[in-house]
C-alpha positions as CSV (number, residue, x, y, z in Angstrom):
1,X,-0.1,-0.1,-0.2
2,X,1.4,3.4,-0.7
3,X,2.3,5.7,2.1
4,X,-0.2,9.3,2.2
5,X,1.9,11.8,1.5
6,X,0.6,15.4,3.2
7,X,2.6,17.3,1.2
8,X,1.1,15.6,-2.0
9,X,-2.1,16.1,-0.5
10,X,-1.9,19.7,0.0
11,X,-0.4,20.4,-3.6
12,X,-3.4,18.8,-4.8
13,X,-5.6,21.1,-2.6
14,X,-3.8,24.1,-3.6
15,X,-4.3,23.0,-7.3
16,X,-7.8,22.6,-6.9
17,X,-8.2,25.9,-5.3
18,X,-7.2,27.2,-8.9
19,X,-8.6,25.2,-11.1
20,X,-12.4,26.1,-12.5
21,X,-15.0,24.1,-11.1
22,X,-17.2,21.2,-12.9
23,X,-19.2,22.3,-15.7
24,X,-16.9,25.8,-15.6
25,X,-14.1,24.4,-17.7
26,X,-12.2,27.7,-19.5
27,X,-9.2,27.9,-21.4
28,X,-7.6,31.1,-20.6
29,X,-5.1,30.9,-23.3
30,X,-7.5,31.8,-26.1
31,X,-8.1,33.9,-28.0
32,X,-4.6,35.1,-28.8
33,X,-3.5,38.3,-27.6
34,X,-6.6,39.5,-26.0
35,X,-6.2,41.8,-22.8
36,X,-7.7,41.0,-19.5
37,X,-9.9,43.7,-17.5
38,X,-7.0,43.6,-15.2
39,X,-3.6,44.7,-16.5
40,X,-0.9,41.7,-16.6
41,X,1.9,44.2,-14.6
42,X,-0.6,45.0,-12.1
43,X,-1.0,43.8,-8.6
44,X,-4.0,41.9,-9.1
45,X,-2.2,39.1,-11.3
46,X,0.1,38.5,-8.5
47,X,-2.4,38.4,-5.9
48,X,-4.6,35.6,-7.7
49,X,-2.0,33.4,-8.6
50,X,-1.2,32.2,-5.0
51,X,-3.6,29.8,-3.8
52,X,-3.3,30.6,0.3
53,X,-3.8,34.3,-0.6
54,X,-7.0,33.5,-2.8
55,X,-8.4,31.1,0.6
56,X,-7.5,33.6,3.0
57,X,-8.8,36.6,1.2
58,X,-12.1,34.9,0.0
59,X,-12.9,34.0,3.7
60,X,-12.1,37.1,5.1
61,X,-14.0,38.9,2.2
62,X,-17.3,36.6,3.0
63,X,-17.2,37.5,6.8
64,X,-17.3,41.2,5.7
65,X,-20.3,40.5,3.5
66,X,-21.9,38.7,6.0
67,X,-21.7,41.6,8.6
68,X,-23.7,43.6,6.2
69,X,-27.3,42.7,6.8
70,X,-28.6,43.4,3.7
71,X,-25.6,41.6,1.8
72,X,-26.0,38.8,4.3
73,X,-29.5,37.9,3.5
74,X,-29.0,37.9,0.0
75,X,-25.9,35.8,0.0
76,X,-27.4,33.4,2.5
77,X,-31.0,33.0,1.4
78,X,-29.9,32.9,-2.4
79,X,-25.8,32.3,-2.6
80,X,-25.9,28.6,-2.2
81,X,-23.5,28.4,0.9
82,X,-26.1,26.2,2.8
83,X,-26.6,23.6,0.1
84,X,-22.9,23.6,-1.1
85,X,-20.6,25.6,0.5
86,X,-17.1,24.3,-1.2
87,X,-18.9,24.3,-4.8
88,X,-20.0,28.0,-4.0
89,X,-16.3,29.1,-3.2
90,X,-15.3,27.5,-6.0
91,X,-17.6,29.5,-8.4
92,X,-16.8,32.7,-6.7
93,X,-13.5,32.1,-6.8
94,X,-13.6,31.3,-10.7
95,X,-15.5,34.4,-11.1
96,X,-12.8,36.4,-9.4
97,X,-10.1,34.3,-11.7
98,X,-12.3,35.3,-15.0
99,X,-12.4,39.0,-14.0
100,X,-8.5,39.0,-13.3
101,X,-7.2,36.6,-16.1
102,X,-9.9,36.0,-18.6
103,X,-9.9,37.5,-22.2
104,X,-12.1,40.9,-21.6
105,X,-14.8,39.5,-23.9
106,X,-15.3,36.4,-22.0
107,X,-15.2,38.2,-18.7
108,X,-17.8,40.9,-19.9
109,X,-20.2,37.7,-21.0
110,X,-19.7,36.2,-17.4
111,X,-20.4,39.5,-15.4
112,X,-23.8,40.0,-17.5
113,X,-24.9,36.6,-16.4
114,X,-24.3,37.3,-12.8
115,X,-25.9,40.6,-13.1
116,X,-28.9,39.0,-14.7
117,X,-28.9,36.1,-12.0
118,X,-28.5,39.4,-9.3
119,X,-31.4,40.9,-10.8
120,X,-33.6,38.1,-9.4
121,X,-32.5,38.1,-6.2
122,X,-34.5,40.4,-3.7
123,X,-36.2,40.0,-0.2
124,X,-36.5,41.4,3.3
125,X,-33.8,41.3,5.9
126,X,-35.0,39.6,9.5
127,X,-35.1,43.5,10.4
128,X,-37.6,44.0,7.4
129,X,-35.2,46.2,5.2
130,X,-35.5,45.3,1.5
131,X,-32.9,44.3,-0.3
132,X,-32.0,43.8,-4.0
133,X,-28.9,42.2,-4.9
134,X,-28.3,44.8,-8.2
135,X,-28.5,47.9,-5.1
136,X,-25.4,49.8,-6.2
137,X,-24.8,50.2,-2.2
138,X,-24.7,46.7,-1.9
139,X,-22.5,46.0,-4.7
140,X,-19.6,48.7,-3.9
141,X,-19.7,46.8,-0.6
142,X,-19.0,43.6,-1.9
143,X,-16.7,44.6,-4.7
144,X,-14.9,46.7,-1.7
145,X,-14.8,43.7,0.6
146,X,-13.2,41.4,-2.2
147,X,-10.3,43.8,-3.0
148,X,-9.4,44.2,0.4
149,X,-9.5,40.7,1.6
150,X,-7.4,39.6,-1.2
151,X,-5.0,42.5,-1.3
152,X,-4.6,42.5,2.8
153,X,-4.2,38.6,2.7
154,X,-1.2,39.3,0.1
155,X,0.1,42.0,1.7
156,X,0.1,40.2,5.4
157,X,1.1,36.8,4.5
158,X,2.8,36.8,0.5
159,X,4.7,40.0,0.4
160,X,4.3,43.1,1.9
161,X,2.9,45.9,-0.4
162,X,3.3,49.5,-0.6
163,X,0.7,52.2,-0.2
164,X,1.0,52.5,-3.9
165,X,0.6,49.2,-4.5
166,X,-2.4,48.9,-2.5
167,X,-4.1,52.1,-4.1
168,X,-3.3,50.2,-7.4
169,X,-5.3,47.1,-6.4
170,X,-8.5,49.0,-5.8
171,X,-8.0,51.0,-9.1
172,X,-7.2,47.7,-11.3
173,X,-10.6,46.3,-10.1
174,X,-12.8,49.5,-11.3
175,X,-13.3,47.9,-15.0
176,X,-14.8,44.8,-13.2
177,X,-16.7,46.8,-10.6
178,X,-18.3,48.8,-13.4
179,X,-19.5,46.4,-15.4
180,X,-21.1,44.6,-12.1
181,X,-22.9,48.3,-11.3
182,X,-20.6,49.0,-8.4
183,X,-20.3,52.3,-9.8
184,X,-19.2,53.6,-6.4
185,X,-16.6,51.1,-5.3
186,X,-13.3,52.5,-3.8
187,X,-10.8,53.1,-6.2
188,X,-8.1,53.6,-3.7
189,X,-7.3,52.2,0.0
190,X,-8.1,55.7,1.3
191,X,-11.5,55.3,-0.5
192,X,-12.1,51.8,1.2
193,X,-11.2,53.1,4.5
194,X,-13.8,55.7,3.7
195,X,-16.6,53.4,3.0
196,X,-15.7,51.1,6.1
197,X,-16.1,54.1,8.5
198,X,-19.4,55.0,6.5
199,X,-20.6,51.2,6.6
200,X,-19.0,50.5,10.3
201,X,-22.5,51.5,12.2
202,X,-24.6,49.3,10.2
203,X,-22.0,46.1,10.5
204,X,-23.4,43.5,13.1
205,X,-22.7,39.8,14.1
206,X,-25.3,36.9,13.4
207,X,-25.6,33.4,14.0
208,X,-25.2,33.2,10.4
209,X,-21.6,34.6,10.8
210,X,-20.9,32.0,13.4
211,X,-22.1,29.3,10.9
212,X,-20.4,30.5,8.2
213,X,-17.4,30.1,10.3
214,X,-18.3,26.6,11.6
215,X,-18.8,25.6,7.8
216,X,-15.2,27.0,6.6
217,X,-13.5,25.0,9.5
218,X,-15.5,21.8,9.4
219,X,-16.4,21.5,5.4
220,X,-13.6,18.9,4.0
221,X,-12.2,21.3,1.5
222,X,-9.0,19.6,2.2
223,X,-7.6,16.1,2.7
224,X,-8.3,15.0,6.1
225,X,-4.6,15.0,7.3
226,X,-4.2,18.5,5.7
227,X,-7.6,19.6,7.5
228,X,-5.7,21.5,10.4
229,X,-4.0,23.7,7.9
230,X,-7.7,24.6,6.4
231,X,-8.6,25.8,10.3
232,X,-5.3,27.4,10.4
233,X,-5.9,29.4,7.1
234,X,-9.5,30.5,8.3
235,X,-8.1,31.7,11.5
236,X,-5.7,34.0,9.6
237,X,-8.5,35.1,7.6
238,X,-10.2,36.3,10.9
239,X,-6.9,37.7,11.9
240,X,-7.0,40.1,9.0
241,X,-10.8,41.2,9.2
242,X,-10.5,44.9,10.1
243,X,-12.4,46.6,13.3
244,X,-15.4,46.8,14.0
245,X,-15.9,43.4,12.3
246,X,-12.7,41.6,14.3
247,X,-14.4,42.4,17.9
248,X,-17.6,40.8,16.7
249,X,-18.9,38.0,19.4
250,X,-18.6,35.6,16.6
251,X,-15.0,36.2,15.3
252,X,-13.4,37.6,19.1
253,X,-10.9,35.3,19.9
254,X,-10.9,33.4,16.4
255,X,-7.8,34.6,14.8
256,X,-4.3,33.5,15.2
257,X,-2.7,32.0,17.9
258,X,0.9,32.8,19.0
259,X,3.5,31.5,16.5
260,X,0.7,31.0,13.7
261,X,1.6,33.8,11.6
262,X,5.1,32.7,10.5
263,X,3.5,29.3,9.7
264,X,0.8,31.1,7.5
265,X,3.4,33.1,6.0
266,X,5.7,30.3,5.1
267,X,2.6,28.4,3.6
268,X,1.7,31.5,1.4
269,X,5.6,32.0,0.0
270,X,6.0,28.4,-0.4
271,X,2.7,28.0,-2.6
272,X,4.3,30.5,-4.9
273,X,7.1,28.1,-5.3
274,X,4.9,24.9,-5.8
275,X,4.6,23.1,-9.2
276,X,0.7,24.2,-9.6
277,X,0.3,23.0,-13.3
278,X,-0.9,24.9,-16.1
279,X,-2.8,27.8,-13.9
280,X,-5.2,30.4,-15.2
281,X,-2.4,32.9,-14.9
282,X,0.0,30.6,-16.8
283,X,-2.7,30.3,-19.4
284,X,-3.4,34.1,-19.5
285,X,0.4,35.0,-19.7
286,X,0.5,32.5,-23.0
287,X,-2.5,34.5,-24.3
288,X,-0.8,37.6,-24.1
289,X,2.4,36.3,-25.3
290,X,1.3,34.9,-28.4
291,X,0.7,38.3,-30.1
292,X,3.1,40.7,-27.6
293,X,-0.1,42.1,-25.8
294,X,0.4,43.4,-22.4
295,X,-2.8,44.3,-20.9
296,X,-2.7,47.7,-19.5
297,X,-6.0,49.7,-18.8
């Protein structure tokens, strides 16, 4: 019997984070020369190539989304987290990959489909407030928290970013945000901080926030022997969530333990050196190099 290799299992788990989910296979290497929505020499192309950053940043972004009552109701009631959390996360990750690496025409088509689906998502929060998924206020928050989550995860655990690079991460997301309808999404780090201050009084804890954390810790997104690393990365996500959300009862004390930040940094930096195969980032680089094109917006 072959011995189980934790290193191989971890590598396969990281590869899985970068693969399109079933039914959504896509060749990012075509059509030759077509630019992406995000510039190939920008920050986003670096950030989204790192699977550890993707996992941590994605969880942090959802924690922020679920702290806003209207977004929470829309995501939880219609987003599929309860039915199949692993697939929901993979579909969300693929959508993010498409906006960063995909040819512009395909990214535009995908976003148009999402907008049409969101147009059918509406309801009322438990507090009695009507919501609609295509409300620009909610779209701005979702876009902002996603950019923050991935950028801050990269900054904390993979490679420190300068203030200018953090600003660039938000500016690079503007074309996709505009297509989604998030016309007021932050275009700089200062604008993100301003939106956070403006939104903070309405952010709140809930049983759903606690349930999401439980799902992320217990759902088998990684093989059993590697499962402790999954829980570690969830704690790393809680660690980077800004106030006032990090102090909510459901998150308080759920961040990293002493000495764990160094371990997460080692994992994030090592994942950049792993043989991850033909990733979307590599395929997209081939697409642009086929005609010497550089994607600069």
